[in-house]
BAMAR-916035 format. One record per residue (C-alpha): residue in three letters; chain; x, y, z. Coordinates in nm, 4 decimals, padded with zeros to 6 digits. Example, Ala and Ser with C-alpha at 12.3 -4.5 7.8 and 13.67 -1.06 7.14 Angstrom:
BEGIN
ALA, A, 01.2300, -00.4500, 00.7800
SER, A, 01.3670, -00.1060, 00.7140
//
This chain:
BEGIN
MET, A, 06.2520, 10.3602, 12.8878
LEU, A, 06.1018, 10.5447, 12.5985
LYS, A, 06.1964, 10.8846, 12.7585
VAL, A, 06.5502, 10.8073, 12.7330
LYS, A, 06.5363, 10.6566, 12.3787
ILE, A, 06.3709, 10.9811, 12.2598
VAL, A, 06.6523, 11.1840, 12.4038
GLU, A, 06.9187, 10.9722, 12.2678
LEU, A, 06.7681, 11.0053, 11.9261
THR, A, 06.8224, 11.3819, 11.9361
PHE, A, 07.1935, 11.3280, 11.9937
LYS, A, 07.2358, 11.0452, 11.7276
LEU, A, 07.0262, 11.1761, 11.4462
ASP, A, 07.1200, 11.4639, 11.2198
ALA, A, 06.7913, 11.6510, 11.3034
LYS, A, 06.6592, 11.9425, 11.5280
ALA, A, 06.5154, 11.8532, 11.8659
ILE, A, 06.2197, 12.0683, 11.7699
ASP, A, 06.1503, 11.8173, 11.4702
ILE, A, 06.1808, 11.5108, 11.6961
ALA, A, 05.9411, 11.6634, 11.9366
GLU, A, 05.6822, 11.7172, 11.6606
VAL, A, 05.7325, 11.3468, 11.5373
PHE, A, 05.6571, 11.2223, 11.8832
GLY, A, 05.3790, 11.4792, 11.9702
LEU, A, 05.5850, 11.6425, 12.2507
HIS, A, 05.6213, 12.0050, 12.3554
PRO, A, 05.9619, 12.1174, 12.2527
MET, A, 06.0381, 12.2694, 12.5813
MET, A, 05.9585, 11.9363, 12.7643
LEU, A, 06.2009, 11.7684, 12.5157
TYR, A, 06.4726, 12.0321, 12.6006
ARG, A, 06.4178, 11.9654, 12.9697
TRP, A, 06.4782, 11.5985, 12.9156
ARG, A, 06.7931, 11.6673, 12.7358
GLN, A, 06.9234, 11.8692, 13.0053
GLU, A, 06.8427, 11.6018, 13.2730
TYR, A, 07.0099, 11.3445, 13.0487
ARG, A, 07.3100, 11.5552, 13.0448
GLU, A, 07.3232, 11.5932, 13.4143
GLY, A, 07.2836, 11.2160, 13.4717
LYS, A, 06.9464, 11.2556, 13.6282
LEU, A, 06.7755, 11.0534, 13.3467
LYS, A, 06.8846, 10.6990, 13.3241
TYR, A, 06.7552, 10.3751, 13.1716
PHE, A, 06.6307, 10.0874, 13.3755
PRO, A, 06.5812, 09.7865, 13.1465
ASN, A, 06.3005, 09.5403, 13.2442
ARG, A, 06.3960, 09.1885, 13.3247
ARG, A, 06.3307, 08.9403, 13.0599
VAL, A, 06.1622, 08.6234, 13.1599
SER, A, 06.2267, 08.3079, 12.9460
MET, A, 05.9947, 08.0249, 12.9017
SER, A, 06.0977, 07.6796, 12.7868
LEU, A, 05.8691, 07.4523, 12.6071
ASN, A, 05.8101, 07.2183, 12.9039
GLN, A, 05.7548, 07.5222, 13.1317
LYS, A, 05.3620, 07.5456, 13.2105
SER, A, 05.3735, 07.8785, 13.3710
SER, A, 05.6120, 08.1648, 13.4445
PRO, A, 05.7371, 08.2023, 13.8005
PRO, A, 05.5805, 08.4663, 14.0139
PRO, A, 05.7184, 08.8228, 13.9914
SER, A, 05.9374, 08.9347, 14.2696
LYS, A, 05.8765, 09.2172, 14.5132
LYS, A, 06.1465, 09.4268, 14.3191
GLU, A, 05.9753, 09.3643, 13.9829
ILE, A, 05.6347, 09.4527, 14.1186
SER, A, 05.7775, 09.7770, 14.2695
ASP, A, 05.9448, 09.8624, 13.9357
ASN, A, 05.6237, 09.8015, 13.7291
GLU, A, 05.4239, 10.0167, 13.9728
ARG, A, 05.6804, 10.2918, 13.9419
LEU, A, 05.6909, 10.2778, 13.5734
LYS, A, 05.3183, 10.2821, 13.5529
LYS, A, 05.3114, 10.5961, 13.7643
GLU, A, 05.5823, 10.7462, 13.5503
ASN, A, 05.3920, 10.6711, 13.2515
GLU, A, 05.0935, 10.8370, 13.3679
ARG, A, 05.2819, 11.1413, 13.4820
LEU, A, 05.4468, 11.1581, 13.1176
LYS, A, 05.1017, 11.1489, 12.9598
LYS, A, 04.9806, 11.4370, 13.1597
GLU, A, 05.3091, 11.6327, 13.1033
ASN, A, 05.2582, 11.5675, 12.7261
GLU, A, 04.8947, 11.6713, 12.6981
LEU, A, 04.9391, 11.9824, 12.9256
LEU, A, 05.2784, 12.1039, 12.8021
LYS, A, 05.1732, 12.0687, 12.4319
LYS, A, 04.9131, 12.3462, 12.5067
ALA, A, 05.1474, 12.5606, 12.7028
THR, A, 05.2595, 12.8858, 12.5431
VAL, A, 05.3937, 13.0540, 12.8575
SER, A, 05.7504, 12.9265, 12.8526
SER, A, 05.8676, 13.2781, 12.7093
ALA, A, 05.6044, 13.4824, 12.8771
SER, A, 05.6218, 13.7305, 13.1528
LYS, A, 05.6649, 13.6057, 13.5207
ALA, A, 05.3115, 13.6953, 13.6100
GLU, A, 05.1757, 13.4681, 13.3227
ARG, A, 05.4056, 13.1961, 13.4157
PHE, A, 05.3024, 13.2104, 13.7892
GLY, A, 04.9343, 13.2086, 13.6651
PHE, A, 05.0016, 12.8899, 13.4637
ILE, A, 05.1778, 12.7353, 13.7771
ALA, A, 04.8648, 12.8259, 13.9994
GLU, A, 04.6274, 12.6768, 13.7381
HIS, A, 04.8129, 12.3526, 13.6852
GLY, A, 05.0142, 12.2983, 13.9772
ALA, A, 04.7853, 12.0557, 14.1446
ALA, A, 04.8143, 11.8193, 13.8395
LEU, A, 05.2013, 11.8349, 13.7956
GLY, A, 05.3331, 11.9754, 14.1011
ILE, A, 05.4516, 12.3200, 14.2070
ARG, A, 05.8168, 12.2255, 14.2179
TYR, A, 05.8263, 12.0735, 13.8753
LEU, A, 05.6600, 12.3643, 13.7066
CYS, A, 05.8737, 12.6214, 13.8851
ASP, A, 06.1841, 12.4355, 13.7595
TRP, A, 06.0389, 12.3939, 13.3993
LEU, A, 05.9408, 12.7552, 13.3784
LEU, A, 06.2599, 12.8933, 13.5418
VAL, A, 06.1056, 13.0583, 13.8239
SER, A, 06.1812, 13.0249, 14.1993
ARG, A, 05.9118, 12.8730, 14.4352
SER, A, 05.9616, 13.1378, 14.6770
GLY, A, 05.8926, 13.4024, 14.4105
TYR, A, 05.5871, 13.2161, 14.3087
TYR, A, 05.4532, 13.1907, 14.6721
LYS, A, 05.5130, 13.5438, 14.7186
TRP, A, 05.3173, 13.6302, 14.3976
ARG, A, 05.0378, 13.3995, 14.5149
HIS, A, 04.9891, 13.5769, 14.8537
ARG, A, 05.0564, 13.9416, 14.7511
PRO, A, 04.7444, 14.1671, 14.7241
GLU, A, 04.5654, 14.1782, 14.4026
SER, A, 04.6862, 14.4661, 14.1813
SER, A, 04.4312, 14.7348, 14.0743
ARG, A, 04.4696, 14.6393, 13.7063
ALA, A, 04.3852, 14.2641, 13.7958
ALA, A, 04.0794, 14.3849, 14.0199
LYS, A, 03.9375, 14.5973, 13.7351
ALA, A, 03.9864, 14.3096, 13.4745
ARG, A, 03.8111, 14.0630, 13.7183
ALA, A, 03.5131, 14.3200, 13.7640
LEU, A, 03.4851, 14.3594, 13.3856
GLY, A, 03.5035, 13.9837, 13.3425
ILE, A, 03.1856, 13.9747, 13.5666
LYS, A, 03.0035, 14.2061, 13.3684
ILE, A, 03.1188, 14.0619, 13.0382
GLU, A, 02.9735, 13.7300, 13.1683
GLN, A, 02.6618, 13.8696, 13.2804
VAL, A, 02.5758, 14.0253, 12.9205
PHE, A, 02.7061, 13.7230, 12.7514
TYR, A, 02.4614, 13.4944, 12.9218
GLN, A, 02.1890, 13.7567, 12.9237
HIS, A, 02.1794, 13.7272, 12.5626
ASP, A, 02.1960, 13.3419, 12.5494
THR, A, 02.5624, 13.3196, 12.4238
ASN, A, 02.4426, 13.5047, 12.0992
TYR, A, 02.6983, 13.7967, 12.1410
GLY, A, 03.0515, 13.8037, 12.0367
SER, A, 03.2934, 14.0594, 12.1573
PRO, A, 03.1868, 14.3568, 11.9505
ARG, A, 02.8239, 14.3423, 12.0567
VAL, A, 02.9311, 14.2659, 12.4217
CYS, A, 03.1443, 14.5673, 12.4150
GLU, A, 02.8574, 14.7858, 12.2579
ALA, A, 02.6100, 14.6368, 12.5240
LEU, A, 02.8465, 14.7503, 12.8076
ARG, A, 02.8866, 15.0956, 12.6644
ALA, A, 02.5200, 15.1250, 12.6407
LYS, A, 02.5065, 15.0695, 13.0170
GLY, A, 02.7451, 15.3504, 13.0665
TYR, A, 03.0701, 15.1480, 13.1151
LYS, A, 03.3755, 15.2877, 12.9487
VAL, A, 03.5422, 14.9784, 12.7938
ASN, A, 03.7860, 14.9104, 12.5246
HIS, A, 03.6951, 14.6516, 12.2510
LYS, A, 04.0531, 14.4918, 12.2815
ALA, A, 04.0115, 14.4427, 12.6431
VAL, A, 03.6710, 14.3004, 12.6049
GLU, A, 03.8005, 14.0524, 12.3335
ARG, A, 04.0969, 13.9500, 12.5529
ILE, A, 03.9087, 13.8852, 12.8617
MET, A, 03.6403, 13.6842, 12.6675
ARG, A, 03.9071, 13.4748, 12.5108
GLU, A, 04.0670, 13.4162, 12.8516
MET, A, 03.7363, 13.3178, 12.9993
GLY, A, 03.6462, 13.0985, 12.7069
LEU, A, 03.3427, 13.2855, 12.6120
VAL, A, 03.2566, 13.2413, 12.2413
GLY, A, 02.9581, 13.3705, 12.0598
LYS, A, 02.7484, 13.1311, 11.8576
ALA, A, 02.8952, 13.1218, 11.5036
ALA, A, 02.6866, 13.1181, 11.1813
ARG, A, 02.6742, 12.8311, 10.9305
ILE, A, 02.7283, 12.9308, 10.5760
TYR, A, 02.5043, 12.7958, 10.2931
ARG, A, 02.5318, 12.8448, 09.9248
GLN, A, 02.2020, 12.8858, 09.7491
LYS, A, 02.1358, 12.7511, 09.3871
ALA, A, 01.9827, 12.9596, 09.1415
ALA, A, 01.6182, 12.8671, 09.1066
PRO, A, 01.4633, 12.7616, 08.7710
LYS, A, 01.2371, 13.0054, 08.5715
ARG, A, 00.8910, 13.0368, 08.7156
PHE, A, 00.5709, 13.1062, 08.5288
TYR, A, 00.4487, 13.3675, 08.7595
ALA, A, 00.4386, 13.7413, 08.7715
LYS, A, 00.7589, 13.8968, 08.6378
LEU, A, 00.8336, 14.2142, 08.8382
PRO, A, 01.1360, 14.4491, 08.8505
ASN, A, 01.3460, 14.5233, 09.1458
LEU, A, 01.2235, 14.8565, 09.2543
ARG, A, 01.4751, 14.8989, 09.5497
LEU, A, 01.7609, 14.9409, 09.2947
GLU, A, 01.6036, 15.2976, 09.2092
LEU, A, 01.4813, 15.3980, 09.5504
GLY, A, 01.7916, 15.3368, 09.7692
SER, A, 01.7654, 15.2753, 10.1434
PRO, A, 01.4599, 15.3846, 10.3267
THR, A, 01.4461, 15.6977, 10.5388
GLU, A, 01.1596, 15.6195, 10.7684
ILE, A, 00.9269, 15.3301, 10.8642
ASN, A, 00.6744, 15.1730, 10.6269
GLN, A, 00.8497, 15.2765, 10.3063
GLN, A, 01.0064, 14.9415, 10.2213
TRP, A, 00.9169, 14.5991, 10.3565
VAL, A, 01.1033, 14.2835, 10.2683
GLY, A, 00.9892, 13.9198, 10.3017
ASP, A, 01.1081, 13.5718, 10.2585
LEU, A, 01.0503, 13.2147, 10.3968
THR, A, 01.2731, 12.9353, 10.5385
TYR, A, 01.2384, 12.5804, 10.6499
LEU, A, 01.3067, 12.4274, 10.9930
LYS, A, 01.3023, 12.0572, 11.0860
VAL, A, 01.1053, 11.9429, 11.3837
GLY, A, 01.1707, 11.5614, 11.4297
LYS, A, 01.1246, 11.4123, 11.0775
GLU, A, 00.8974, 11.6823, 10.9498
TYR, A, 00.9690, 12.0402, 10.8031
GLN, A, 00.7895, 12.3649, 10.9358
TYR, A, 00.8168, 12.6668, 10.7070
LEU, A, 00.8490, 13.0059, 10.8384
ALA, A, 00.7614, 13.3170, 10.6459
VAL, A, 00.8719, 13.6709, 10.7893
VAL, A, 00.8172, 14.0208, 10.6866
LEU, A, 01.0470, 14.2855, 10.7985
ASP, A, 01.0427, 14.6738, 10.7922
LEU, A, 01.3836, 14.7426, 10.6130
TYR, A, 01.4156, 15.0750, 10.7733
SER, A, 01.4350, 14.9385, 11.1393
ARG, A, 01.4902, 14.5747, 11.0515
ARG, A, 01.1920, 14.5070, 11.2820
VAL, A, 01.0011, 14.1995, 11.2419
ILE, A, 00.6377, 14.2982, 11.1737
GLY, A, 00.4702, 13.9865, 11.0538
TRP, A, 00.5446, 13.6037, 11.0649
SER, A, 00.3748, 13.2848, 11.0017
LEU, A, 00.4581, 12.9111, 11.0573
GLY, A, 00.2995, 12.6044, 10.8857
ASP, A, 00.3360, 12.2780, 10.7542
ASN, A, 00.3192, 12.3760, 10.3803
LYS, A, 00.5463, 12.6022, 10.1766
SER, A, 00.2693, 12.7890, 10.0080
ALA, A, 00.1206, 13.1321, 09.9089
GLU, A, -00.1385, 13.1012, 10.1790
LEU, A, 00.1604, 13.0919, 10.4426
THR, A, 00.3208, 13.3929, 10.3034
ARG, A, -00.0116, 13.5858, 10.2807
GLU, A, -00.0717, 13.5305, 10.6503
ALA, A, 00.2535, 13.6827, 10.7445
ILE, A, 00.1787, 13.9903, 10.5122
ARG, A, -00.1650, 14.0269, 10.6523
GLN, A, -00.0289, 14.0314, 11.0022
ALA, A, 00.1961, 14.3031, 10.9013
ILE, A, -00.0791, 14.4959, 10.7599
ARG, A, -00.2853, 14.4792, 11.0788
TYR, A, 00.0420, 14.5614, 11.2780
ARG, A, 00.1418, 14.8822, 11.0903
LYS, A, -00.0190, 15.1972, 10.9415
LEU, A, 00.0291, 15.1851, 10.5741
LYS, A, 00.1547, 15.4770, 10.3692
ASP, A, 00.1499, 15.5714, 09.9921
GLY, A, 00.4276, 15.4342, 09.8134
LEU, A, 00.5049, 15.1316, 10.0129
ILE, A, 00.6866, 14.8585, 09.8357
PHE, A, 00.7013, 14.4918, 09.9534
HIS, A, 01.0315, 14.3175, 09.8225
THR, A, 01.0831, 13.9358, 09.7841
ASP, A, 01.2805, 13.6938, 09.5952
ARG, A, 01.1077, 13.5442, 09.2851
GLY, A, 00.9720, 13.2331, 09.4364
PRO, A, 00.6108, 13.1059, 09.3501
GLU, A, 00.4990, 13.1797, 09.7108
TYR, A, 00.5409, 13.5510, 09.6410
GLY, A, 00.4823, 13.5608, 09.2677
ALA, A, 00.1391, 13.3847, 09.2905
TYR, A, -00.1601, 13.5973, 09.1868
LEU, A, -00.3033, 13.5292, 09.5351
ILE, A, -00.0231, 13.7422, 09.6861
GLN, A, -00.0289, 13.9947, 09.4070
ASP, A, -00.4032, 14.0659, 09.4595
GLU, A, -00.3611, 14.0910, 09.8255
LEU, A, -00.0890, 14.3438, 09.7945
LYS, A, -00.2769, 14.5522, 09.5315
ARG, A, -00.5976, 14.5538, 09.7477
HIS, A, -00.3943, 14.7536, 10.0239
GLY, A, -00.1970, 14.9823, 09.7748
ILE, A, 00.1323, 14.8083, 09.8187
THR, A, 00.3613, 14.7814, 09.5200
SER, A, 00.5474, 14.4418, 09.4591
SER, A, 00.9188, 14.4299, 09.3887
MET, A, 01.1533, 14.1213, 09.3242
ASN, A, 01.4889, 14.0127, 09.2902
ARG, A, 01.6421, 14.0311, 08.9512
PRO, A, 01.6875, 13.6869, 08.8068
LYS, A, 01.9728, 13.4942, 08.9356
TYR, A, 02.0664, 13.7725, 09.2062
VAL, A, 01.9708, 13.6156, 09.5297
THR, A, 02.1695, 13.8845, 09.7009
ASP, A, 01.9006, 14.1494, 09.6167
ASN, A, 01.7301, 14.0247, 09.9356
ALA, A, 02.0294, 13.9945, 10.1518
HIS, A, 01.8610, 14.1549, 10.4481
MET, A, 01.6236, 13.8647, 10.4881
GLU, A, 01.8950, 13.6068, 10.4241
SER, A, 02.0899, 13.7793, 10.7052
PHE, A, 01.7848, 13.7793, 10.9343
PHE, A, 01.7337, 13.3943, 10.8783
GLN, A, 02.0975, 13.3278, 10.9452
SER, A, 02.0880, 13.5035, 11.2824
LEU, A, 01.7565, 13.3299, 11.3870
LYS, A, 01.8960, 12.9910, 11.2983
THR, A, 02.2241, 13.0630, 11.4592
GLU, A, 02.0962, 13.2076, 11.7725
LYS, A, 01.7668, 13.0012, 11.8147
TYR, A, 01.7652, 12.7064, 11.6222
HIS, A, 02.1109, 12.5296, 11.5578
GLY, A, 02.1900, 12.3397, 11.8698
GLU, A, 01.8406, 12.3282, 12.0041
HIS, A, 01.6226, 12.0211, 12.0049
TYR, A, 01.2560, 12.1007, 11.9663
GLN, A, 01.0196, 11.8255, 12.0635
SER, A, 00.6938, 11.9488, 11.8919
LYS, A, 00.5734, 12.2190, 11.6440
SER, A, 00.4118, 12.4176, 11.9262
GLU, A, 00.7450, 12.4209, 12.1195
LEU, A, 00.9090, 12.5699, 11.7940
ARG, A, 00.6343, 12.8092, 11.7564
ILE, A, 00.6629, 12.9579, 12.1103
ALA, A, 01.0522, 12.9637, 12.0920
LEU, A, 01.0269, 13.1426, 11.7419
GLY, A, 00.7648, 13.4001, 11.8625
ASP, A, 00.9597, 13.4760, 12.1812
TYR, A, 01.2866, 13.5310, 11.9799
MET, A, 01.1549, 13.7469, 11.7201
MET, A, 00.9052, 13.9568, 11.9005
ASN, A, 01.0652, 13.9907, 12.2522
TYR, A, 01.4304, 13.9368, 12.1966
TYR, A, 01.5175, 14.0329, 11.8419
ASN, A, 01.2883, 14.3424, 11.8309
LYS, A, 01.3300, 14.4711, 12.1661
LYS, A, 01.6777, 14.3705, 12.2968
ARG, A, 01.9109, 14.2443, 12.0321
MET, A, 02.1706, 14.4936, 11.9300
HIS, A, 02.1925, 14.5562, 11.5466
SER, A, 02.5157, 14.6518, 11.3953
ALA, A, 02.3622, 14.8220, 11.1131
LEU, A, 02.1498, 15.0331, 11.3474
GLY, A, 02.4317, 15.1631, 11.5420
TYR, A, 02.4072, 14.8911, 11.7784
VAL, A, 02.0532, 14.9470, 11.9145
SER, A, 01.7500, 14.7184, 11.8895
PRO, A, 01.4937, 14.7642, 11.6110
ASN, A, 01.2283, 14.8944, 11.8538
LYS, A, 01.4671, 15.1511, 11.9949
HIS, A, 01.5903, 15.2647, 11.6524
GLU, A, 01.2311, 15.3522, 11.5676
ILE, A, 01.1781, 15.5333, 11.8802
LEU, A, 01.4916, 15.7281, 11.8530
ASN, A, 01.4048, 15.8387, 11.5008
SER, A, 01.0260, 15.8904, 11.5150
//
């Protein structure tokens, strides 16, 4: 039996049991348990019978009832060992508190048996059943109630929020919560917010378009709305075709004030997003519009449009893609929360989803860490 042979290796070889457990993919505590059973004589080797066959023998004799019984027993034991191995490799409660060990038994007792797990974790069955039937503690009740609230916020925001935003969302609703408690409960419940993918952008070649300075370097951060706008475009794939999305943000509140979606990456596409922003906002003297140095913004079609409305154009410094980091951050959030993992069947479906995300969710509901964990709309209202 493989179980016995592994245990015997720990006694014969000049190696630590933990190293042998790692070689065979076993949990160390399970191997230690086998060694104890082996020393107590509970673990023994039952060799299978060998059936010989001569050259003139056409077929082997049918197995006896005892052989069938032994085979069935070995199959069941093998299945049990597989379950033990998979489960106990994940277990980290062998040195935990009694309450945590009892919780582990309650979760996995149906698969491995209450008696086995109690023996393995060195707790009594009577203690386990006493723990199982005792009234819920006030601390556990509070944690369970908090878990329900956390789950509501998590799914209300379409699994976009990690523990920091979930914590701030609960505080905004008037709950007094600790960020470490929220993080722990989310980890225990398996609630993980969507993670952003990281892209590295290559430096663009030199363009023969308008060469403009980065005015934001001298101005600093805006102090009210309609002082600094930023814009950029990105691409999204639908089926085998690409759609291009141009967006304009008000840098003060990070609010989406204009956007346009189209088949072509062009100056006409970016102009439509700019025109939407102009219709949506009341322009002020001194407004600047900052973008990267792409031809879709350096084109004279765009520069003439901006001049007609008294808007001053500003661009990234050559090879400084981080000068427009706010737009890069916005697109990263959008793709993480509304694009990656989704399967849009048509351009119209993508357009509806993007519009709903930007104008209803991002502007009105999504907490922004740079704004003190309030939405762009609320930030403008609070500071108007």
